[in-house]
C-alpha positions in Angstrom: 0.1 -0.1 -0.2 2.9 2.6 0.9 4.5 1.7 -2.4 1.4 2.4 -4.3 1.0 5.5 -2.4 4.3 6.5 -3.5 3.8 5.8 -7.1 0.6 7.9 -7.1 2.7 11.0 -5.4 5.3 10.3 -8.4 2.8 10.5 -11.1 0.6 13.3 -9.9 4.0 15.3 -9.3 4.8 14.5 -12.8 1.7 15.4 -14.3 1.6 18.7 -12.4 5.4 19.3 -13.8 4.0 18.7 -17.3 1.0 21.1 -16.8 3.1 23.7 -15.6 5.5 22.9 -18.4 2.8 23.1 -20.9 1.4 26.3 -19.3 4.9 27.8 -19.6 5.1 26.8 -23.6 1.9 28.4 -24.2 2.9 31.9 -22.3 6.4 31.6 -24.1 5.0 31.2 -27.7 2.3 33.5 -27.5 5.2 36.0 -26.2 7.4 35.0 -29.3 4.5 35.6 -31.5 3.8 39.3 -30.4 7.2 40.2 -30.1 7.9 39.2 -34.0 4.5 40.6 -34.9 5.8 43.9 -33.3 9.1 43.9 -34.8 7.8 42.9 -38.4 4.9 45.7 -38.1 7.4 48.3 -36.9 9.5 47.7 -40.2 12.2 45.7 -38.9 14.1 43.4 -41.6 13.3 39.7 -41.7 16.3 38.4 -40.4 16.6 40.7 -37.4 13.1 39.8 -36.1 13.5 36.0 -36.3 17.0 36.4 -34.7 15.1 38.6 -31.7 12.1 36.4 -31.1 13.9 33.1 -31.3 16.5 34.4 -29.0 13.6 35.8 -26.3 12.2 31.9 -26.5 15.3 30.5 -26.1 16.3 32.6 -23.1 13.9 30.3 -20.8 16.1 27.1 -19.5 12.8 24.9 -19.8 12.6 25.8 -23.4 14.7 23.3 -25.7 14.0 25.2 -28.9 12.4 28.4 -30.4 11.8 28.6 -34.1 10.5 31.8 -36.0 9.3 31.8 -39.4 8.9 35.3 -40.7 7.3 36.4 -43.9 5.4 40.1 -44.6 2.2 38.4 -44.9 2.4 36.0 -41.7 4.6 34.8 -39.1 4.7 31.1 -37.8 6.5 30.0 -34.1 7.1 26.9 -32.8 8.4 26.5 -29.0 9.6 22.7 -28.4 10.4 21.6 -24.3 10.7 18.2 -23.2 9.1 16.6 -26.4 6.1 18.7 -26.3 5.8 21.3 -29.1 3.4 24.4 -29.1 2.7 26.2 -32.7 1.3 29.7 -33.2 0.6 31.4 -36.7 -0.4 35.0 -37.3 -1.3 37.2 -40.0 -0.1 40.2 -40.5 -2.2 43.2 -41.7 0.4 45.8 -42.5 3.4 47.9 -41.3 3.6 50.9 -39.3 7.0 51.5 -39.2 7.2 52.4 -35.5 10.6 52.4 -34.6 10.1 53.0 -30.8 8.1 49.8 -30.4 10.7 47.8 -32.0 13.5 49.8 -29.7 11.1 48.3 -27.1 11.2 44.7 -28.0 14.9 44.3 -28.8 15.3 45.7 -24.9 12.9 43.0 -23.6 14.7 40.6 -25.2 18.0 41.8 -23.6 16.2 41.4 -20.4 15.2 38.2 -21.0 18.7 36.7 -22.0 19.6 38.2 -18.7 17.0 36.2 -16.8 15.3 39.4 -15.4 11.9 38.7 -16.7 9.2 35.8 -16.2 7.4 34.5 -19.2 3.6 35.7 -18.0 6.0 39.2 -17.2 6.8 39.7 -20.4 4.0 38.9 -22.3 2.5 41.5 -20.4 4.8 44.1 -20.9 4.9 43.2 -25.1 1.1 43.8 -25.0 1.8 47.4 -23.1 4.2 48.1 -26.2 1.4 46.9 -28.8 -1.0 49.2 -26.9 1.5 52.0 -26.2 0.8 55.4 -27.1 0.7 56.4 -30.6 1.5 59.8 -32.3 -1.7 62.3 -33.0 -2.2 63.3 -36.6 -1.5 66.5 -35.4 1.9 65.5 -34.4 2.4 63.6 -37.2 1.7 66.7 -39.3 4.0 69.0 -37.5 6.8 66.2 -38.5 6.2 66.2 -41.9 6.2 70.0 -42.4 9.5 70.1 -40.2 10.6 67.5 -42.7 9.4 69.0 -45.8 10.8 72.4 -44.8 14.2 70.8 -44.0 14.0 69.1 -47.8 13.2 72.3 -49.5 15.9 74.5 -47.9 18.4 71.5 -48.9 17.2 72.2 -52.4 17.9 75.5 -52.6 14.4 77.1 -51.4 15.1 80.3 -49.7 12.0 82.1 -50.2 10.0 82.4 -46.6 6.7 82.1 -48.5 7.7 79.0 -50.5 8.8 77.7 -47.0 5.8 78.4 -45.7 4.0 76.7 -48.5 5.6 73.6 -48.1 5.2 73.4 -44.4 1.4 73.6 -44.7 1.1 71.5 -47.9 3.1 68.6 -45.8 1.1 69.2 -42.7 -2.3 68.8 -45.0 -1.0 65.9 -46.9 0.2 63.7 -43.6 -3.2 64.4 -42.0 -5.0 63.3 -45.5 -3.0 60.4 -45.4 -3.9 59.2 -41.9 -7.8 59.4 -42.5 -7.3 58.2 -45.9 -5.8 55.1 -44.7 -8.7 54.1 -42.8 -10.8 54.1 -45.7 -8.8 52.6 -48.1 -7.4 48.9 -48.4 -4.6 49.2 -50.1 -1.4 51.7 -48.9 -0.7 52.2 -52.2 -4.3 54.0 -52.7 -3.6 56.1 -49.8 0.0 57.4 -51.1 -2.0 58.1 -54.6 -4.9 60.4 -52.8 -1.7 62.2 -50.9 0.2 62.6 -54.4 -2.9 63.9 -56.1 -4.0 66.4 -53.0 -0.2 67.6 -52.5 0.3 68.5 -56.3 -3.0 70.1 -56.7 -1.8 72.2 -53.3 1.2 72.9 -54.9 -0.1 74.0 -58.4 -2.5 76.3 -56.7 0.6 78.2 -54.7 2.3 78.2 -57.6 -0.5 80.0 -59.6 -1.3 82.5 -56.6 1.9 83.3 -55.7 4.0 82.7 -58.9 6.5 80.4 -56.9 8.5 77.9 -58.5 6.6 74.5 -58.7 9.8 72.2 -58.5 10.6 74.3 -55.5 7.2 73.4 -53.7 6.5 69.5 -55.3 9.6 67.9 -54.7 10.2 68.6 -50.9 6.5 67.6 -50.1 6.5 64.6 -52.4 9.7 63.4 -50.6 8.1 62.6 -47.6 6.0 60.3 -49.5 9.0 57.9 -50.7 9.3 54.7 -49.0 13.0 54.9 -47.7 12.5 52.8 -44.9 11.0 50.3 -47.1 13.8 50.2 -49.5 16.5 50.0 -46.9 14.7 46.9 -45.3 14.5 45.5 -48.6 18.6 45.8 -49.1 19.2 44.4 -45.8 16.7 41.2 -46.4 18.7 41.2 -49.9 22.0 41.1 -47.9 20.8 38.4 -45.4 19.4 35.9 -47.9 15.9 36.5 -47.3 15.0 37.1 -50.9 11.1 36.3 -50.5 10.7 39.1 -48.2 13.4 41.3 -49.8 10.9 40.9 -53.3 7.9 41.7 -51.4 9.4 44.9 -50.0 10.8 45.9 -53.4 7.5 45.4 -55.0 5.7 47.6 -52.5 8.2 50.2 -53.1 7.7 50.2 -56.6 4.3 50.4 -56.4 4.2 53.4 -53.9 6.6 55.0 -56.5 4.3 54.4 -59.4 1.4 55.9 -57.4 3.4 59.1 -56.4 4.3 59.5 -60.1 0.7 59.0 -61.6 -0.8 61.3 -59.1 1.5 64.0 -59.6 1.5 63.6 -63.6 -2.4 63.4 -63.4 -2.6 66.9 -61.9 0.3 68.4 -63.6 -0.7 67.4 -66.9 -4.8 68.8 -65.9 -3.7 71.7 -64.5 -1.7 72.7 -67.7 1.4 73.4 -65.6 3.7 71.5 -67.6 3.6 71.7 -71.6 3.2 68.2 -72.3 0.6 65.5 -72.4 0.3 62.1 -71.4 -0.7 61.1 -74.4 
């Protein structure tokens, strides 16, 4: 009877340990999936997102293996411990280029490697990062205005009237893009709307105050150029992630086409340029 009692206790202890390990796997898998999602949505290159998320999951001693596979449209996470595997899959909707969130996730990964974060605490902090503060449309518009004025000065614009017009147009363009992105399904269509509005506003200022159209239009359109997408595409190419790199370059190409079409249509029908699309 005594040996049977000991066997029951051992079996119950093993089952309890198994349940605890399974619960830990679930939490770690959720945390790794959320971390990789934040990284990719923040504009992080594929290799860095995979390495950071994998290191985060593998930092826990109970985890034998943590594998992360990232694409621009989806993420798959697999966490293994004591023969048990937990898999998570998520679909990505878009990229927000939230550099602050990316930096916070990398900092959390470093804390995990130092053994400072439990799995549950990590998941809580990642959710706080995901739901963290966002810049208001007015703040984004103000940043766009400052950036466009900087581009205008770089391209040789010295007129205060031109600089004021550039700042106002950039502010309105950024605000319109923020609200258009909520209505349109494709980001390229949002860029097209922004290019149309920006070019129309520049043409209006050129007619009213006899300002150079190139001094107005180029600084504003520079804000729409997908520089970060191109940069991450190059990094993906260098790291051998050609599928993700091709997708990023394709997206950048579509954005460039949208900018060109939006500007060309307005310039043609307003008669600012003496050439025809036909």
